[in-house]
N, C-alpha and C positions, 0 to 999 in steps of 0.2 A: 743513694748518692744523687746529688743534683748536678747533671752534666754541664750546665751552663756556667758553673763557677770555676775559676782558675784552680788548677790542681786537682780537679775531680778525676775519678777513675774513668776508664773508657766509657763512652756514652751510656749512662744508666738512667741514676737518680737522676607535681600533681596539683595538688590543690591545697595542701596544708603546710604552712610554715610554722615550725615549732617555736621559733623566736627570730625576729628580724633577720630573715634570710639565712637562718642557721642550717636548715635542712629542708629538702623538698622530696616528699614521697612521690613516686612515679606510678607505674602501672599498678592497678588495684585488682583484686579478685576476691571472690567469696571464700570463706574457709574451706568449702568443699573442694575448691580448686587445688588446694595443697594439703588437705587433711585426710585423704583416703576415705575408706568406708569400712563399716563393720565394727560396731561398738565393742570394746573390750579386747581387741586383737592387738598384740604387740606390733609396733611399727618396725620397719627396716632400719638398719644402722643409718645414722645421719653423717654425711661427710661435710666437714668444715674445711675451707681452703682459703689461703691468702696468696695473692699474686701481685707483685709490683710489676705493672704492665708497661711502665715507661711511656705512657700515652699523654705526656705533657706537651704543650705547644709554647711558642714564644710570645704570642699575643692573645689578649682576652677575646674569647669567642671563636678562636681559630679551631679548637678541637671540635666543637659542635658543627662548624662549617665543614670541616674535613669529613666528618662522619655522615654527612647528609646523603652520600652515596659511597659505594664501596670500591670504585675503581678509577678515580680521576686524580688522585693525589699520590705522590711518591711513597708516602707512608702508609697508604691503604694496604699494601701487601703485608706490611708488618702487623697491622691491626687484624687482618684476616688470619695471620698465623697465631696471634694471641687468642682469637676466638676459637681457632682449631685446637689449640692446646687445651682449652676448657672443654671443648666438645669431645676430645679423644680419650678422656679419662674412662677407664673401664667402669667405674662407678663415678658418675659425674657429680660435681659439687652441689650440695643442697643449699649451703650458705657460703657465699663467696665475698671476700673483701678484695677490692681492687685499689691498690696504692698507686700514686702518681697518675691520677685521673682528674683532669682539670674540672673545677666547679663552675657551673653557670646556674644562675638563680632559677631559670626556667626548667632545668633538668634536661635540656635538649640533647646534650652530648650523650648522656647515659641512655636516654630513650632511643636515640639513633644507633648507638652501639648495639643495643638489644635487637632492634628491628632489622638493621642492615648487615649485621655481622653474626652475632650469636644466633639470631633467628634464621640464618641462611646456612645451608649445608656447606662446610668448608673442606678443602682438600682436593687432590687430583681427580680429574674426571673419571667417574666409575668407581672411585674409592672414597667418596665424600663421607665425612662424619655426619651424624644426625644433628639437626638444629637443637638448640636448647632454649627454654624459656624460663624466665624468672618473674613470676607474677607480682612480686613485691621487691621494691628497690628504693634506696635512698642515697642521695648524694649530699655530702656535707660541706658546709662552708669551711674555709681554712684561714688561718692567720698568715699564711704565705702571701706576700704582696699587699698586706694591709698596713698602710703607713702609720708609723708610731708618732711622727712629728719630732723625734729626737735623733741625735747623732749616736746611734747605738753601737756603731763600729769604731767610734772614737777617732775618726780621721779628720775632724775639724769642721765638717760640713754635714748638713742633712740632705741626703741624696734625693734627687727628684726624678731620675730615670735610670734605666739599665741596672747594672750590678750595684751601683751606689744606692739606688732606691731600694733594691732588694735587701742589701745589708742593713739598712735602717728601718726596714719593716719588722713587724712582730715575728714573722718567719720569712726566710729568704724566698723571694719570688718577685718577678718583674711586673706582675699584675695580680690583683686580688683573686685568690682561688687556684693559682698555679700549684701543681703537685698535690692537689687535694685527694680525697678518697671517697669510695662509694661501697655500699653494702647491697648485695643482691641475694634474694632468698626464694626458695620454693615454698617456704612456710610463712604464715602471716607474721608481719612485724607489728608489734603493739606500739603504734606511733605515738599514742597518748603518753606512754611511759618512757619514751626515749629520753636519755639525759645527755646533754652536751656540756663540755667544760672548756669551750674555746676561750672564755674571758677570765678563767682562773689565773690569779696573779702568782708568779713564781715566788715572790717574797712572802706569800701567805702559807707556804709549805714549811712546817717546822723543821729547823735544821737544814734549810735549803743550801745547796752547794753554790752560793752566789760567787761569781768570779772576782778575783782580787787584782787590783792594779799593782804589779810588782814594783813600780817606781815610787810608790807612796808607802808610808808606814801604817796607814789605816787598813784594817782587814776588810775584805769583801766589798771593795769600793770601786770596782771597774765601772759599774753603773751608778749614776747619781741617785740621790734620794728621790728626786723628781721622776727619774726614769723608772725606778722600782715601783713607784706609785701606779704605773700603768703597764709595766712589762708583764707579758703573759707567759705562763709556763709552757704551754703547748706551742710548738713551732707550726703545727697545722691544726689539729683538734684532737681531743680525746672524747670518745662517744661510747655510751652504754646503750646497745640496741637489743631490746628484749624480743626474742624470736619465739613464737608459740608453736611448739612441736607436740601435737596431740594435746594432752591435758597439762603438759608442763611447759615452763618457760626457761629458755637458756639465754643468758646475757652475753652477747657478743661485745667484747671490750676491745675496741679498735683504735689504733693510733699509728703514727709514723714519725717517731722522734727524729730530730735534726741529726744529720751526719756529724760525728765528733771531729770535724776538720774545718778548714777554711777560717782559722782564727789565729791568735798569737799566743804568747807565753801565758796569758791569763786563762786560756783554755775555755773560753766562754761557751763554745758549742759542745765540747766534750762534757762539761759539767751539766749543761742543760739537758743533753741527751740522757745522762745518768738519772737526773731527777724526773724527766719525762717517763722513763721506765719505772722508776720508783713509785710514781703516782698510782699505777695499777696495783703494785704490791700493797700499798697502803689502803687502796680502795677495797680490796678483798680480804684484808686482815682485820678481824674484829677489834674494834677500839682504835686502830691506827688511822682510820680515815675520817675521824670525827671533824677534822678541820676542813674537809673538802666541801665546796659548794659548787652547784652547777649554774648554768646560765639563766635559770629561772629563780635562783636563790635558795633552792632546796639543799640542805646540808646532809653530810654523812656519806658513808660508803655503802657497799653492797652487803645485805644480811648474809650471814654465814651459810644459811640453808639454801641460798639461791645458786644453782649451777651456772657456770660461766665458761667462756673460752676466750683467752687473751690472744689476739691475732694482730699481725701486721709486720711491716718491715721496721724492726727496732734499731737498725744501724749499729748493732753491737754483737760481738761474738762471745759465747760463754767461755771460750778458752783464752779470752783477752788478746786474740790476734787482731791486728788492725790498730786503730788509733784511739779506741774508746778508753774511758776511765776504767781501771781495773775493777772487776766485779759488777759492772753496770748490768750486763745481761743476766747474771746470776741472781739479781734481785727478784726476778720472776721465774727464771728457769729452775732455781733451787728452792723456790717458795714451797713450804710444806702443804699449802692448799692446792698445789698444781701437780699435774702429771706431765712429765716431759716425755712424749712418745719417741723422741729422737728420730725423726724422719731421715731417711738416707737414700742414696742413689748410687748406681754404678758409674753414671756419667761424671759425677763430681770427682770420684777417685781417679778416673781416666784423665780428666782435665788437669788435675794437679801433676800427674806424671808427665803429661805432654808439655805443660807450660813451664813447670819448674819455677825459677825466680823466687819471688817472695814466698810462694807457697811452700817451699822446702824448709823455710824457717819457722813455720807455724807449729804451735803446740797442739792445736785441735786436730781431731781425726777428719781427714778430707771427705769422708763419705757423708758427713753431715752438712757440708757446704751447700748454700742455697743461692749464691750470687757469684758470677764470673767477673771479677774485677781485675784491673790492670795488675800485672805481676812484675813490672820493671822496677827501676830504682826508686820511683816515687809512688808506686802503687801498693796497696795493702795486700794484694793477692786475693784469692777466692776465700769467702767467709761464710759462716752461718749467721745470717742477719734476719731471716724471715721465719716467723714462728706461728704455730697453732698449738696453744698450751691449754688443754682442757682442765677443768677443776677436778678434784678427787671425787666429786659426786657423779662424775661421768666415767664410764668404763671405756677405755681405749681398746678398740678392736684391731686397728691397723693404722699405718701411717706411711708417708713416703714423700719424695721430692720428684717432680717430673723433670728429670735430667737424663735422657737416654744416652747410652754410649754411642759412639760414632758409627758403629756397624748396625745400629737399629735404624730402620727407615724413618722413624719419627724424629731422629736427631736433626732432620732438615728444619724442624720448628725451633730448635734451640741453637744449633750450630756452634761455630767458633767465631771469635772476634774478626770482623771484616769491616773496614771503614766505609764500604759501599752502602752499608745500612745506616739509616738515620740514627738508630740507637746503638749501632755497633754490632747488632745481632739480628737474626731474622725475626725475632719477636721482642725480647727484652734481655737485659743482662742478669735479671733475676729469674728464678725458677718457681713454678707453682709448688706450694707446700700444702699438704693435706693430712687430715686425721679423721678416721671413722670412729664415731663414738656411739654409745648407747647408755640409757639410764633406765633402771628398773622403774616400772610404774608409768612409762610412756605408753599411751594408747591412742588409737584413732578417735576422732570425735564421733 
């Protein structure tokens, strides 16, 4: 969720440019730095993780400035906790997606997060966690805060600042790149083969769920023909990041669909959320993704023989709890090409019992929840919205959600809602979700 918008839940939501500031690879290393040694030996399981870190800021460049050092901003303590969550995993993430991490074209924020936070031991004195390094990292441009030039929220004006500007941008954001995302990896990223779909138009999706103006007899007419000529499907970006693990490549399919809220009876955000999720279902289904084109003009989806992991904060719950379009999450969760490892935690079950409210009306099992949202009259309650969904070509060995119960000392990193924190929590209102996978035929270089 995006906390800056009215009605939001408690505070939540290098050298090579692939296309006009679409992506910036950062730290580089030789394959030996991430590929192990000993030709022909099976590698260890690989942990894929997604984490909505709520590290967005209110002005352009602010995140990079904040991360220049680790102890002079009020939010630095929360960033240190985010870094410690990553460092404290018994098996640390090998491939990590960070949602709600502001984009800057130079990649300074991500570089500084690595150097000043992930690369520094975090935790109480004498009990620090080990630093962690990701030699390969990319931060991606986002449609959030990119002006459309149109009155997309249909309020009679084209917004020029603040929320009004965000509502009329291709994705809600008060500046370009707010709420963006980054991918970090211990294994090489094949930057030449990265595909981004930032400019794919919503109207180009066959059977698109285009919103309807209920005040007119014409169907699917909330957006004008002129608006649909430019309106992008992705509220942030959809990216296919090929990660080279030994001799094989696994495609990280990363996105962060818009929250299905903050709109009117036309349900424009709910419908867009559902189609943003559907994009990946079509992309990995043979024949279904032939209409898809990327930002370089290459068409088609992912070949069936390519292993993948769908990752990100999808802002939809498979039990249809919350405000989403029914069945939105199941488009990928129930997809036959996907394994749903159903990551769970004790802390999520405890939170539902302690918080009550909207949580008690949910159909979904609370142990699968991944986000601690407001549970009062206008809140959706805790939901499963963050996913790591490996393809069936990958064997799932284990999975989980980092949400310790309150009697666990590490619960200080997740905590309970407290307005003293910038994001409402010691780290984020989302929890890290992970899955350990293996694939026969993976070998060291």
